[in-house]
BANU-643044 format. One record per residue: residue in one letter; chain; x, y, z of N, C-alpha, C in turn. Coordinates in Angstrom, 2 decimals, decimal comma. Atoms other than C-alpha are relative to their C-alpha. Example, Ala and Ser with C-alpha at 12.3 -4.5 7.8 and 13.67 -1.06 7.14 Angstrom:
<type->a mol->A nc1->0,89 nc2->-1,19 nc3->0,00 cac1->12,30 cac2->-4,50 cac3->7,80 cc1->0,90 cc2->1,20 cc3->0,00> .
<type->s mol->A nc1->-0,82 nc2->-1,19 nc3->-0,06 cac1->13,67 cac2->-1,06 cac3->7,14 cc1->-0,77 cc2->1,09 cc3->0,73> .
***
This chain:
<type->x mol->A nc1->0,69 nc2->1,22 nc3->-0,41 cac1->13,37 cac2->45,86 cac3->21,49 cc1->-0,83 cc2->-0,52 cc3->-1,18> .
<type->x mol->A nc1->0,69 nc2->0,64 nc3->1,13 cac1->11,97 cac2->43,44 cac3->18,89 cc1->-1,43 cc2->-0,42 cc3->0,39> .
<type->x mol->A nc1->1,33 nc2->0,47 nc3->-0,19 cac1->8,54 cac2->42,06 cac3->18,45 cc1->0,00 cc2->-1,27 cc3->0,88> .
<type->x mol->A nc1->0,14 nc2->1,19 nc3->-0,96 cac1->7,52 cac2->39,58 cac3->21,21 cc1->-1,41 cc2->-0,50 cc3->-0,05> .
<type->x mol->A nc1->1,33 nc2->0,60 nc3->0,08 cac1->4,58 cac2->37,31 cac3->20,49 cc1->-0,22 cc2->-0,78 cc3->1,29> .
<type->x mol->A nc1->0,19 nc2->0,60 nc3->-1,34 cac1->3,20 cac2->36,34 cac3->23,87 cc1->-0,40 cc2->-1,46 cc3->-0,07> .
<type->x mol->A nc1->0,44 nc2->1,41 nc3->0,12 cac1->1,81 cac2->33,03 cac3->22,57 cc1->1,03 cc2->-0,84 cc3->-0,78> .
<type->x mol->A nc1->-1,03 nc2->0,69 nc3->0,78 cac1->5,12 cac2->31,95 cac3->20,97 cc1->0,17 cc2->-1,48 cc3->0,46> .
<type->x mol->A nc1->-0,16 nc2->1,42 nc3->-0,48 cac1->5,36 cac2->28,80 cac3->23,21 cc1->-1,20 cc2->-0,78 cc3->-0,47> .
<type->x mol->A nc1->1,19 nc2->0,70 nc3->0,44 cac1->1,81 cac2->27,86 cac3->22,30 cc1->0,13 cc2->-0,29 cc3->-1,46> .
<type->x mol->A nc1->-0,21 nc2->0,20 nc3->1,42 cac1->2,63 cac2->28,37 cac3->18,65 cc1->0,96 cc2->-1,10 cc3->-0,35> .
<type->x mol->A nc1->-0,99 nc2->1,14 nc3->0,21 cac1->5,66 cac2->26,13 cac3->18,86 cc1->-0,60 cc2->-1,31 cc3->0,40> .
<type->x mol->A nc1->0,63 nc2->1,24 nc3->-0,42 cac1->3,63 cac2->23,50 cac3->20,72 cc1->-0,98 cc2->-0,49 cc3->-1,06> .
<type->x mol->A nc1->0,91 nc2->0,35 nc3->1,07 cac1->0,95 cac2->23,60 cac3->18,07 cc1->0,71 cc2->-0,50 cc3->-1,25> .
<type->x mol->A nc1->-0,81 nc2->0,43 nc3->1,13 cac1->3,62 cac2->23,23 cac3->15,39 cc1->0,49 cc2->-1,46 cc3->0,24> .
<type->x mol->A nc1->-0,43 nc2->1,35 nc3->-0,31 cac1->4,92 cac2->20,11 cac3->17,17 cc1->-1,19 cc2->-0,97 cc3->-0,15> .
<type->x mol->A nc1->1,21 nc2->0,88 nc3->0,17 cac1->1,34 cac2->18,72 cac3->17,30 cc1->-0,27 cc2->-0,29 cc3->-1,45> .
<type->x mol->A nc1->0,23 nc2->0,19 nc3->1,45 cac1->1,00 cac2->19,26 cac3->13,56 cc1->1,01 cc2->-1,01 cc3->-0,51> .
<type->x mol->A nc1->-1,07 nc2->0,89 nc3->0,48 cac1->4,32 cac2->17,51 cac3->12,96 cc1->-0,28 cc2->-1,46 cc3->0,46> .
<type->x mol->A nc1->0,30 nc2->1,35 nc3->-0,51 cac1->3,34 cac2->14,57 cac3->15,21 cc1->-1,14 cc2->-0,61 cc3->-0,73> .
<type->x mol->A nc1->1,17 nc2->0,52 nc3->0,72 cac1->-0,02 cac2->14,25 cac3->13,50 cc1->0,32 cc2->-0,30 cc3->-1,42> .
<type->x mol->A nc1->-0,44 nc2->0,34 nc3->1,36 cac1->1,61 cac2->14,38 cac3->10,07 cc1->0,73 cc2->-1,32 cc3->-0,01> .
<type->x mol->A nc1->-0,66 nc2->1,33 nc3->-0,06 cac1->3,77 cac2->11,44 cac3->11,17 cc1->-1,03 cc2->-1,09 cc3->0,15> .
<type->x mol->A nc1->1,07 nc2->1,04 nc3->-0,23 cac1->0,66 cac2->9,54 cac3->12,33 cc1->-0,68 cc2->-0,24 cc3->-1,35> .
<type->x mol->A nc1->0,67 nc2->0,12 nc3->1,31 cac1->-0,98 cac2->10,24 cac3->8,93 cc1->0,90 cc2->-0,87 cc3->-0,92> .
<type->x mol->A nc1->-0,99 nc2->0,78 nc3->0,89 cac1->2,19 cac2->8,93 cac3->7,16 cc1->-0,03 cc2->-1,48 cc3->0,35> .
<type->x mol->A nc1->-0,02 nc2->1,49 nc3->-0,43 cac1->2,18 cac2->5,73 cac3->9,24 cc1->-1,35 cc2->-0,66 cc3->-0,41> .
<type->x mol->A nc1->1,27 nc2->0,55 nc3->0,45 cac1->-1,56 cac2->5,23 cac3->8,54 cc1->0,01 cc2->-0,24 cc3->-1,51> .
<type->x mol->A nc1->-0,10 nc2->0,16 nc3->1,46 cac1->-0,90 cac2->5,78 cac3->4,80 cc1->0,85 cc2->-1,24 cc3->-0,31> .
<type->x mol->A nc1->-0,87 nc2->1,17 nc3->0,24 cac1->1,91 cac2->3,24 cac3->4,97 cc1->-0,71 cc2->-1,29 cc3->0,26> .
<type->x mol->A nc1->0,75 nc2->1,25 nc3->-0,32 cac1->-0,33 cac2->0,69 cac3->6,65 cc1->-1,01 cc2->-0,29 cc3->-1,09> .
<type->x mol->A nc1->0,96 nc2->0,17 nc3->1,09 cac1->-3,01 cac2->1,20 cac3->4,01 cc1->0,70 cc2->-0,53 cc3->-1,22> .
<type->x mol->A nc1->-0,74 nc2->0,44 nc3->1,15 cac1->-0,40 cac2->0,78 cac3->1,31 cc1->0,48 cc2->-1,47 cc3->0,13> .
<type->x mol->A nc1->-0,43 nc2->1,37 nc3->-0,22 cac1->0,97 cac2->-2,42 cac3->2,85 cc1->-1,18 cc2->-0,97 cc3->-0,12> .
<type->x mol->A nc1->1,18 nc2->0,87 nc3->0,12 cac1->-2,49 cac2->-3,95 cac3->3,18 cc1->-0,53 cc2->-0,02 cc3->-1,46> .
<type->x mol->A nc1->0,42 nc2->0,00 nc3->1,43 cac1->-3,38 cac2->-2,92 cac3->-0,38 cc1->0,91 cc2->-0,91 cc3->-0,83> .
<type->x mol->A nc1->-0,96 nc2->0,87 nc3->0,70 cac1->-0,23 cac2->-4,64 cac3->-1,61 cc1->-0,19 cc2->-1,43 cc3->0,32> .
<type->x mol->A nc1->0,27 nc2->1,38 nc3->-0,39 cac1->-1,03 cac2->-7,75 cac3->0,42 cc1->-1,26 cc2->-0,53 cc3->-0,68> .
<type->x mol->A nc1->1,22 nc2->0,44 nc3->0,70 cac1->-4,53 cac2->-7,81 cac3->-1,07 cc1->0,26 cc2->-0,28 cc3->-1,45> .
<type->x mol->A nc1->-0,34 nc2->0,21 nc3->1,43 cac1->-3,14 cac2->-7,45 cac3->-4,57 cc1->0,74 cc2->-1,30 cc3->-0,19> .
<type->x mol->A nc1->-0,75 nc2->1,29 nc3->0,08 cac1->-0,74 cac2->-10,33 cac3->-3,94 cc1->-0,92 cc2->-1,17 cc3->0,21> .
<type->x mol->A nc1->0,95 nc2->1,10 nc3->-0,20 cac1->-3,55 cac2->-12,52 cac3->-2,63 cc1->-0,91 cc2->-0,16 cc3->-1,23> .
<type->x mol->A nc1->0,78 nc2->0,12 nc3->1,21 cac1->-5,66 cac2->-11,71 cac3->-5,70 cc1->0,81 cc2->-0,69 cc3->-1,09> .
<type->x mol->A nc1->-0,87 nc2->0,64 nc3->0,98 cac1->-2,73 cac2->-12,72 cac3->-7,87 cc1->0,05 cc2->-1,50 cc3->0,26> .
<type->x mol->A nc1->-0,06 nc2->1,41 nc3->-0,32 cac1->-2,44 cac2->-15,99 cac3->-5,97 cc1->-1,22 cc2->-0,75 cc3->-0,32> .
<type->x mol->A nc1->1,28 nc2->0,60 nc3->0,31 cac1->-6,11 cac2->-16,75 cac3->-6,36 cc1->-0,10 cc2->-0,18 cc3->-1,56> .
<type->x mol->A nc1->0,10 nc2->0,05 nc3->1,42 cac1->-5,95 cac2->-15,95 cac3->-10,07 cc1->0,94 cc2->-1,02 cc3->-0,60> .
<type->x mol->A nc1->-0,94 nc2->1,04 nc3->0,45 cac1->-2,88 cac2->-18,13 cac3->-10,54 cc1->-0,51 cc2->-1,39 cc3->0,31> .
<type->x mol->A nc1->0,51 nc2->1,33 nc3->-0,42 cac1->-4,50 cac2->-20,99 cac3->-8,67 cc1->-1,17 cc2->-0,38 cc3->-0,92> .
<type->x mol->A nc1->1,14 nc2->0,25 nc3->0,82 cac1->-7,66 cac2->-20,68 cac3->-10,71 cc1->0,41 cc2->-0,27 cc3->-1,45> .
<type->x mol->A nc1->-0,47 nc2->0,18 nc3->1,37 cac1->-5,70 cac2->-20,54 cac3->-13,98 cc1->0,83 cc2->-1,29 cc3->-0,14> .
<type->x mol->A nc1->-0,86 nc2->1,21 nc3->0,07 cac1->-3,61 cac2->-23,55 cac3->-13,12 cc1->-0,84 cc2->-1,19 cc3->-0,54> .
<type->x mol->A nc1->0,66 nc2->1,13 nc3->0,63 cac1->-4,59 cac2->-26,46 cac3->-15,30 cc1->0,66 cc2->-1,32 cc3->0,47> .
<type->x mol->A nc1->-0,60 nc2->1,27 nc3->-0,32 cac1->-4,17 cac2->-30,01 cac3->-14,21 cc1->0,72 cc2->-0,55 cc3->-1,24> .
<type->x mol->A nc1->-0,75 nc2->0,56 nc3->1,18 cac1->-1,75 cac2->-31,91 cac3->-16,35 cc1->-0,87 cc2->-0,84 cc3->-0,87> .
<type->x mol->A nc1->0,72 nc2->0,91 nc3->0,96 cac1->-2,75 cac2->-34,31 cac3->-19,08 cc1->-0,46 cc2->-1,27 cc3->0,65> .
<type->x mol->A nc1->0,35 nc2->1,21 nc3->-0,71 cac1->-3,07 cac2->-37,03 cac3->-16,51 cc1->-1,41 cc2->0,05 cc3->0,58> .
<type->x mol->A nc1->1,32 nc2->0,03 nc3->-0,56 cac1->-6,16 cac2->-38,05 cac3->-14,65 cc1->-0,21 cc2->0,99 cc3->1,15> .
<type->x mol->A nc1->0,29 nc2->-1,00 nc3->-0,98 cac1->-7,86 cac2->-35,59 cac3->-12,30 cc1->-0,42 cc2->-0,78 cc3->1,28> .
<type->x mol->A nc1->0,24 nc2->0,73 nc3->-1,21 cac1->-7,71 cac2->-36,92 cac3->-8,74 cc1->-0,84 cc2->0,81 cc3->0,97> .
<type->x mol->A nc1->0,88 nc2->-0,64 nc3->-0,96 cac1->-10,27 cac2->-36,13 cac3->-6,05 cc1->0,86 cc2->0,74 cc3->1,08> .
<type->x mol->A nc1->-0,83 nc2->-0,60 nc3->-1,03 cac1->-7,52 cac2->-35,48 cac3->-3,46 cc1->0,59 cc2->1,29 cc3->-0,50> .
<type->x mol->A nc1->-0,58 nc2->-1,24 nc3->0,57 cac1->-5,95 cac2->-32,92 cac3->-5,81 cc1->-1,05 cc2->1,14 cc3->0,00> .
<type->x mol->A nc1->1,06 nc2->-1,04 nc3->0,00 cac1->-9,31 cac2->-31,14 cac3->-6,23 cc1->-0,32 cc2->0,47 cc3->1,40> .
<type->x mol->A nc1->0,25 nc2->-0,39 nc3->-1,34 cac1->-9,88 cac2->-31,17 cac3->-2,50 cc1->1,11 cc2->0,92 cc3->0,53> .
<type->x mol->A nc1->-1,15 nc2->-0,81 nc3->-0,45 cac1->-6,41 cac2->-29,79 cac3->-1,85 cc1->-0,07 cc2->1,42 cc3->-0,64> .
<type->x mol->A nc1->0,14 nc2->-1,27 nc3->0,68 cac1->-6,96 cac2->-27,04 cac3->-4,43 cc1->-1,13 cc2->0,83 cc3->0,58> .
<type->x mol->A nc1->1,14 nc2->-0,68 nc3->-0,61 cac1->-10,35 cac2->-26,20 cac3->-2,99 cc1->0,35 cc2->0,53 cc3->1,37> .
<type->x mol->A nc1->-0,40 nc2->-0,45 nc3->-1,33 cac1->-8,94 cac2->-26,04 cac3->0,53 cc1->0,97 cc2->1,17 cc3->-0,06> .
<type->x mol->A nc1->-0,95 nc2->-1,13 nc3->0,16 cac1->-6,10 cac2->-23,80 cac3->-0,63 cc1->-0,69 cc2->1,27 cc3->-0,44> .
<type->x mol->A nc1->0,72 nc2->-1,15 nc3->0,39 cac1->-8,50 cac2->-21,48 cac3->-2,39 cc1->-0,87 cc2->0,59 cc3->1,17> .
<type->x mol->A nc1->0,73 nc2->-0,45 nc3->-1,20 cac1->-10,71 cac2->-21,35 cac3->0,73 cc1->0,94 cc2->0,74 cc3->0,97> .
<type->x mol->A nc1->-1,01 nc2->-0,62 nc3->-0,87 cac1->-7,62 cac2->-20,50 cac3->2,75 cc1->0,36 cc2->1,40 cc3->-0,50> .
<type->x mol->A nc1->-0,34 nc2->-1,30 nc3->0,57 cac1->-6,72 cac2->-17,69 cac3->0,35 cc1->-1,19 cc2->0,95 cc3->0,13> .
<type->x mol->A nc1->1,19 nc2->-0,88 nc3->-0,12 cac1->-10,31 cac2->-16,36 cac3->0,43 cc1->-0,15 cc2->0,48 cc3->1,45> .
<type->x mol->A nc1->0,07 nc2->-0,44 nc3->-1,40 cac1->-10,22 cac2->-16,29 cac3->4,25 cc1->1,04 cc2->1,06 cc3->0,26> .
<type->x mol->A nc1->-1,02 nc2->-0,99 nc3->-0,16 cac1->-6,95 cac2->-14,45 cac3->4,14 cc1->-0,39 cc2->1,36 cc3->-0,70> .
<type->x mol->A nc1->0,49 nc2->-1,22 nc3->0,67 cac1->-8,51 cac2->-11,99 cac3->1,65 cc1->-0,98 cc2->0,71 cc3->0,86> .
<type->x mol->A nc1->1,04 nc2->-0,63 nc3->-0,84 cac1->-11,43 cac2->-11,42 cac3->3,96 cc1->0,68 cc2->0,68 cc3->1,19> .
<type->x mol->A nc1->-0,73 nc2->-0,59 nc3->-1,15 cac1->-9,01 cac2->-10,80 cac3->6,88 cc1->0,71 cc2->1,26 cc3->-0,45> .
<type->x mol->A nc1->-0,70 nc2->-1,23 nc3->0,52 cac1->-6,94 cac2->-8,38 cac3->4,77 cc1->-0,97 cc2->1,09 cc3->-0,33> .
<type->x mol->A nc1->1,01 nc2->-1,00 nc3->0,29 cac1->-10,10 cac2->-6,61 cac3->3,55 cc1->-0,52 cc2->0,66 cc3->1,29> .
<type->x mol->A nc1->0,44 nc2->-0,59 nc3->-1,28 cac1->-11,24 cac2->-6,17 cac3->7,17 cc1->1,02 cc2->0,91 cc3->0,57> .
<type->x mol->A nc1->-1,08 nc2->-0,82 nc3->-0,48 cac1->-7,83 cac2->-4,83 cac3->8,15 cc1->0,18 cc2->1,22 cc3->-0,84> .
<type->x mol->A nc1->-0,12 nc2->-1,09 nc3->0,91 cac1->-7,75 cac2->-2,62 cac3->5,12 cc1->-1,12 cc2->1,05 cc3->0,28> .
<type->x mol->A nc1->1,12 nc2->-0,96 nc3->-0,34 cac1->-11,17 cac2->-1,08 cac3->5,98 cc1->0,32 cc2->0,70 cc3->1,28> .
<type->x mol->A nc1->-0,35 nc2->-0,63 nc3->-1,30 cac1->-10,03 cac2->-0,48 cac3->9,53 cc1->1,13 cc2->0,98 cc3->-0,22> .
<type->x mol->A nc1->-1,14 nc2->-0,95 nc3->0,22 cac1->-6,74 cac2->1,06 cac3->8,30 cc1->-0,46 cc2->1,21 cc3->-0,74> .
<type->x mol->A nc1->0,55 nc2->-1,15 nc3->0,74 cac1->-8,63 cac2->3,33 cac3->5,89 cc1->-0,75 cc2->0,94 cc3->0,92> .
<type->x mol->A nc1->0,77 nc2->-0,78 nc3->-0,98 cac1->-10,95 cac2->4,46 cac3->8,69 cc1->0,95 cc2->0,72 cc3->0,88> .
<type->x mol->A nc1->-1,00 nc2->-0,59 nc3->-0,84 cac1->-7,91 cac2->5,08 cac3->10,90 cc1->0,67 cc2->1,16 cc3->-0,73> .
<type->x mol->A nc1->-0,61 nc2->-1,03 nc3->0,82 cac1->-6,31 cac2->7,07 cac3->8,08 cc1->-0,91 cc2->1,21 cc3->-0,05> .
<type->x mol->A nc1->0,94 nc2->-1,14 nc3->0,05 cac1->-9,43 cac2->9,23 cac3->7,78 cc1->0,00 cc2->0,73 cc3->1,31> .
<type->x mol->A nc1->0,02 nc2->-0,68 nc3->-1,34 cac1->-9,45 cac2->9,89 cac3->11,55 cc1->1,28 cc2->0,80 cc3->0,18> .
<type->x mol->A nc1->-1,25 nc2->-0,72 nc3->-0,19 cac1->-5,77 cac2->10,79 cac3->11,53 cc1->0,04 cc2->1,25 cc3->-0,92> .
<type->x mol->A nc1->0,03 nc2->-1,17 nc3->0,93 cac1->-6,26 cac2->13,11 cac3->8,50 cc1->-0,90 cc2->1,09 cc3->0,57> .
<type->x mol->A nc1->0,88 nc2->-0,99 nc3->-0,64 cac1->-9,17 cac2->14,80 cac3->10,29 cc1->0,68 cc2->0,67 cc3->1,17> .
<type->x mol->A nc1->-0,71 nc2->-0,55 nc3->-1,14 cac1->-7,02 cac2->15,23 cac3->13,40 cc1->1,10 cc2->0,97 cc3->-0,52> .
<type->x mol->A nc1->-1,04 nc2->-0,83 nc3->0,58 cac1->-4,22 cac2->16,67 cac3->11,20 cc1->-0,63 cc2->1,32 cc3->-0,46> .
<type->x mol->A nc1->0,67 nc2->-1,22 nc3->0,49 cac1->-6,65 cac2->19,11 cac3->9,59 cc1->-0,33 cc2->0,92 cc3->1,20> .
<type->x mol->A nc1->0,39 nc2->-0,80 nc3->-1,18 cac1->-7,87 cac2->20,26 cac3->13,01 cc1->1,24 cc2->0,65 cc3->0,62> .
<type->x mol->A nc1->-1,27 nc2->-0,55 nc3->-0,55 cac1->-4,27 cac2->20,69 cac3->14,32 cc1->0,49 cc2->1,12 cc3->-0,94> .
<type->x mol->A nc1->-0,48 nc2->-0,95 nc3->0,99 cac1->-3,38 cac2->22,57 cac3->11,12 cc1->-0,84 cc2->1,31 cc3->0,12> .
<type->x mol->A nc1->0,86 nc2->-1,25 nc3->-0,12 cac1->-6,39 cac2->24,94 cac3->11,49 cc1->0,40 cc2->0,77 cc3->1,30> .
<type->x mol->A nc1->-0,43 nc2->-0,62 nc3->-1,21 cac1->-5,36 cac2->25,62 cac3->15,12 cc1->1,30 cc2->0,76 cc3->-0,16> .
<type->x mol->A nc1->-1,30 nc2->-0,59 nc3->0,25 cac1->-1,82 cac2->26,34 cac3->14,07 cc1->-0,15 cc2->1,21 cc3->-0,87> .
<type->x mol->A nc1->0,19 nc2->-1,08 nc3->0,96 cac1->-2,92 cac2->28,53 cac3->11,18 cc1->-0,65 cc2->1,23 cc3->0,72> .
<type->x mol->A nc1->0,67 nc2->-1,09 nc3->-0,67 cac1->-5,16 cac2->30,59 cac3->13,50 cc1->1,04 cc2->0,77 cc3->0,91> .
<type->x mol->A nc1->-1,04 nc2->-0,67 nc3->-0,78 cac1->-2,19 cac2->31,28 cac3->15,84 cc1->0,98 cc2->0,74 cc3->-0,88> .
<type->x mol->A nc1->-0,93 nc2->-0,68 nc3->0,90 cac1->0,08 cac2->32,11 cac3->12,92 cc1->-0,59 cc2->1,30 cc3->-0,52> .
<type->x mol->A nc1->0,69 nc2->-1,21 nc3->0,52 cac1->-2,49 cac2->34,57 cac3->11,58 cc1->-0,04 cc2->1,05 cc3->1,11> .
<type->x mol->A nc1->0,03 nc2->-0,93 nc3->-1,11 cac1->-2,82 cac2->36,15 cac3->15,05 cc1->1,39 cc2->0,62 cc3->0,17> .
<type->x mol->A nc1->-1,37 nc2->-0,47 nc3->-0,16 cac1->0,97 cac2->36,44 cac3->15,23 cc1->0,30 cc2->1,07 cc3->-1,11> .
<type->x mol->A nc1->-0,23 nc2->-0,95 nc3->1,12 cac1->1,15 cac2->38,09 cac3->11,78 cc1->-0,76 cc2->1,36 cc3->0,25> .
<type->x mol->A nc1->0,85 nc2->-1,18 nc3->-0,19 cac1->-1,67 cac2->40,50 cac3->12,71 cc1->0,66 cc2->0,86 cc3->1,12> .
<type->x mol->A nc1->-0,58 nc2->-0,74 nc3->-1,09 cac1->-0,02 cac2->41,44 cac3->16,03 cc1->1,33 cc2->0,62 cc3->-0,42> .
<type->x mol->A nc1->-1,29 nc2->-0,53 nc3->0,45 cac1->3,35 cac2->41,88 cac3->14,37 cc1->-0,22 cc2->1,20 cc3->-0,93> .
<type->x mol->A nc1->0,31 nc2->-1,15 nc3->0,86 cac1->1,85 cac2->44,13 cac3->11,72 cc1->-0,41 cc2->1,20 cc3->0,79> .
<type->x mol->A nc1->0,42 nc2->-1,08 nc3->-0,91 cac1->0,25 cac2->46,20 cac3->14,47 cc1->1,16 cc2->0,58 cc3->0,71> .
<type->x mol->A nc1->-1,22 nc2->-0,43 nc3->-0,68 cac1->3,54 cac2->46,39 cac3->16,31 cc1->0,88 cc2->0,83 cc3->-0,95> .
<type->x mol->A nc1->-0,80 nc2->-0,69 nc3->1,01 cac1->5,41 cac2->47,44 cac3->13,12 cc1->-0,61 cc2->1,40 cc3->-0,27> .
<type->x mol->A nc1->0,67 nc2->-1,32 nc3->0,24 cac1->2,82 cac2->50,16 cac3->12,49 cc1->0,19 cc2->0,92 cc3->1,21> .
<type->x mol->A nc1->-0,21 nc2->-0,81 nc3->-1,16 cac1->3,13 cac2->51,34 cac3->16,08 cc1->1,46 cc2->0,51 cc3->0,07> .
<type->x mol->A nc1->-1,43 nc2->-0,46 nc3->0,02 cac1->6,97 cac2->51,47 cac3->15,76 cc1->0,19 cc2->1,08 cc3->-1,00> .
<type->x mol->A nc1->-0,11 nc2->-1,01 nc3->1,04 cac1->6,72 cac2->53,38 cac3->12,51 cc1->-0,61 cc2->1,36 cc3->0,42> .
<type->x mol->A nc1->0,65 nc2->-1,22 nc3->-0,48 cac1->4,32 cac2->55,85 cac3->14,07 cc1->0,88 cc2->0,69 cc3->1,06> .
<type->x mol->A nc1->-0,84 nc2->-0,60 nc3->-1,04 cac1->6,55 cac2->56,34 cac3->17,11 cc1->1,24 cc2->0,58 cc3->-0,60> .
<type->x mol->A nc1->-1,15 nc2->-0,54 nc3->0,63 cac1->9,61 cac2->56,79 cac3->14,87 cc1->-0,31 cc2->1,29 cc3->-0,74> .
<type->x mol->A nc1->0,44 nc2->-1,18 nc3->0,72 cac1->7,73 cac2->59,33 cac3->12,75 cc1->-0,17 cc2->1,18 cc3->0,95> .
<type->x mol->A nc1->0,23 nc2->-1,05 nc3->-0,97 cac1->6,71 cac2->61,29 cac3->15,81 cc1->1,34 cc2->0,48 cc3->0,58> .
<type->x mol->A nc1->-1,29 nc2->-0,42 nc3->-0,49 cac1->10,28 cac2->61,25 cac3->17,12 cc1->0,76 cc2->0,85 cc3->-1,04> .
<type->x mol->A nc1->-0,66 nc2->-0,77 nc3->1,08 cac1->11,60 cac2->62,44 cac3->13,72 cc1->-0,63 cc2->1,36 cc3->-0,10> .
<type->x mol->A nc1->0,74 nc2->-1,32 nc3->0,07 cac1->8,94 cac2->65,22 cac3->13,67 cc1->0,52 cc2->0,91 cc3->1,16> .
<type->x mol->A nc1->-0,47 nc2->-0,80 nc3->-1,15 cac1->10,03 cac2->66,29 cac3->17,21 cc1->1,45 cc2->0,47 cc3->-0,23> .
<type->x mol->A nc1->-1,39 nc2->-0,39 nc3->0,29 cac1->13,71 cac2->66,29 cac3->16,18 cc1->0,02 cc2->1,09 cc3->-1,06> .
<type->x mol->A nc1->0,08 nc2->-1,02 nc3->1,01 cac1->12,87 cac2->68,28 cac3->13,07 cc1->-0,50 cc2->1,31 cc3->0,54> .
<type->x mol->A nc1->0,52 nc2->-1,21 nc3->-0,60 cac1->10,86 cac2->70,75 cac3->15,10 cc1->1,10 cc2->0,67 cc3->0,87> .
<type->x mol->A nc1->-1,07 nc2->-0,58 nc3->-0,83 cac1->13,73 cac2->71,20 cac3->17,57 cc1->1,04 cc2->0,62 cc3->-0,83> .
<type->x mol->A nc1->-0,99 nc2->-0,60 nc3->0,92 cac1->16,20 cac2->71,78 cac3->14,70 cc1->-0,50 cc2->1,28 cc3->-0,64> .
<type->x mol->A nc1->0,61 nc2->-1,21 nc3->0,57 cac1->13,84 cac2->74,24 cac3->13,09 cc1->-0,05 cc2->1,14 cc3->0,99> .
<type->x mol->A nc1->-0,07 nc2->-1,02 nc3->-1,02 cac1->13,48 cac2->76,09 cac3->16,35 cc1->1,36 cc2->0,51 cc3->0,22> .
<type->x mol->A nc1->-1,39 nc2->-0,41 nc3->-0,15 cac1->17,20 cac2->76,20 cac3->16,81 cc1->0,45 cc2->0,85 cc3->-1,19> .
<type->x mol->A nc1->-0,35 nc2->-0,77 nc3->1,19 cac1->17,68 cac2->77,40 cac3->13,26 cc1->-0,65 cc2->1,38 cc3->0,02> .
<type->x mol->A nc1->0,72 nc2->-1,25 nc3->-0,12 cac1->15,09 cac2->80,19 cac3->13,78 cc1->0,68 cc2->0,87 cc3->1,06> .
<type->x mol->A nc1->-0,67 nc2->-0,81 nc3->-1,10 cac1->16,71 cac2->81,25 cac3->17,04 cc1->1,40 cc2->0,47 cc3->-0,42> .
<type->x mol->A nc1->-1,31 nc2->-0,39 nc3->0,46 cac1->20,12 cac2->81,20 cac3->15,41 cc1->-0,07 cc2->1,16 cc3->-1,03> .
<type->x mol->A nc1->0,16 nc2->-1,09 nc3->1,00 cac1->18,87 cac2->83,38 cac3->12,53 cc1->-0,39 cc2->1,26 cc3->0,73> .
<type->x mol->A nc1->0,41 nc2->-1,21 nc3->-0,78 cac1->17,17 cac2->85,73 cac3->14,95 cc1->1,12 cc2->0,59 cc3->0,79> .
<type->x mol->A nc1->-1,13 nc2->-0,48 nc3->-0,80 cac1->20,22 cac2->85,88 cac3->17,18 cc1->1,04 cc2->0,64 cc3->-0,89> .
<type->x mol->A nc1->-1,01 nc2->-0,54 nc3->0,92 cac1->22,54 cac2->86,53 cac3->14,26 cc1->-0,53 cc2->1,25 cc3->-0,80> .
<type->x mol->A nc1->0,59 nc2->-1,10 nc3->0,77 cac1->20,11 cac2->88,82 cac3->12,50 cc1->-0,13 cc2->1,26 cc3->0,82> .
<type->x mol->A nc1->0,15 nc2->-1,20 nc3->-0,81 cac1->19,83 cac2->91,24 cac3->15,41 cc1->1,34 cc2->0,62 cc3->0,37> .
<type->x mol->A nc1->-1,34 nc2->-0,55 nc3->-0,29 cac1->23,57 cac2->91,77 cac3->15,80 cc1->0,45 cc2->1,04 cc3->-0,99> .
***
């Protein structure tokens, strides 16, 4: 009979929890990456708009108003993306903390399993050693009896 860890089902369940939480962390990291890329793109758009020079012609008020409105629109989008990015980063931190907690729980069960298996192996080795000692004792007794029986003839 082999080693049987009584909490094997719990161990497998905890492993699934760790796997699920790792997927959640990956999704949260992906979301942070997407929002960071969106923020970078908006920064580029603002920089390009600010660097754009009006042509050699006259500067019209309606062009300035349109450019100002567009820059305000970009700044509002940046503020929205920043808010989403902060929220996504906080979510990532929460998910990472949950992953760490799930990992600690799993590690505790794995350590318990290793400890119980080591104790079981030691017990098996002790039992086998006793059995071998008993077999050796029986053989030694038989050999002595055989020598005594043959020696008296």
